[in-house]
N, C-alpha and C positions, 0 to 999 in steps of 0.2 A: 397371165394365163390360169384357165382355173382346170383347179382340183376333179383329179376326174374321180368318180361314182361306179364301184364295182356293185353290179346285182349279181344276183345266185347265179345263172347261167355261167358267170368269170368261173363260178368254182367247180363245176360240171366235168371240166378232162380231169382232177384230181379226182374225185368218187370215184373213175374207172379204170383207176390204175389198180395194178392187181396186188402187188405187192408194199408192204409199209416204209419199206428204203426210196421207193420211187416216187411217193407219197409226201417222204419227206425233202428227196433232190428236188419234187415241182415248190413244194412251198418255200425250200432255201432263195429258189432260182428268180419268183415275183419277188420277195422283201428284195435283195440286192440288188434285182433292176427296178422298182419300182422307186429304193433308195439311190441307186447311181442317176436315173430319169428326175428327181425333185420331185415326188412327187410325199415324203415323209408320212404325211397328215394319213395317208391310203393304206401304210403299214400298220397300224394299230388292227382296221377293219381284215385285215391276212391272217395276222397273229389270233384272232379272234378264232377264226373261223379253224384256224389250224390248231388253238386248244381246244376246241370243243370239238373237233371232230378227229383230233388224230393222237392229241398227251392227254386225252381223257381215257381211253382207254390205256396205255402206259404203266410203267413201274415206274419207279421215284428215276431210278440207273438210266431210263431211257430215256427218260424225260430229258435230264440234265446230260445225256449225247445229243439227242434231238437240239437241244438250247443250245450247245456248243460247236454244234456246225452252222449254224446261223450266224452265231458271234464271230466264228473265222472268219465263216465269208463275206460277211460286212467288213472284219478287216482288213481282209486282203484285199477287196473292190477297194478300201482308199487308194490302194496303190495306182490304181489304175481312173478311176474318174474322181477320188481327190477326195476329201473327208464329208461324209453323207450329214444331210441335218436331221437322221433319226436318232434318236434318246434310246435307252438301252430303258425308261421307266415304259414304256408301250408295255414293257417284255412283261411287267407284274410280278404275280408271283413264282411266274420259272427263273427270271432272272438271276442268279447267283448257286444255285441250290445243289 
């Protein structure tokens, strides 16, 4: 099975969302679904987009909250779909803040 490639148009829907909470939820759902579908190689691309387009304009506490939500979603999805192949190293400097 070939790893999918996400083009710029993939991220168009999140750009049109009006509030940060909805954008955060969109990224969280995408990351969890990619993990569940065994496409962990694509998660860093989504995380990079999240980091540059959403986290960059947030305070330290807001970044921490988003990272915590994504991490919690990945952990909870493990009970449904099994252990994810995604490692937390892909979250770079934002992991564990």
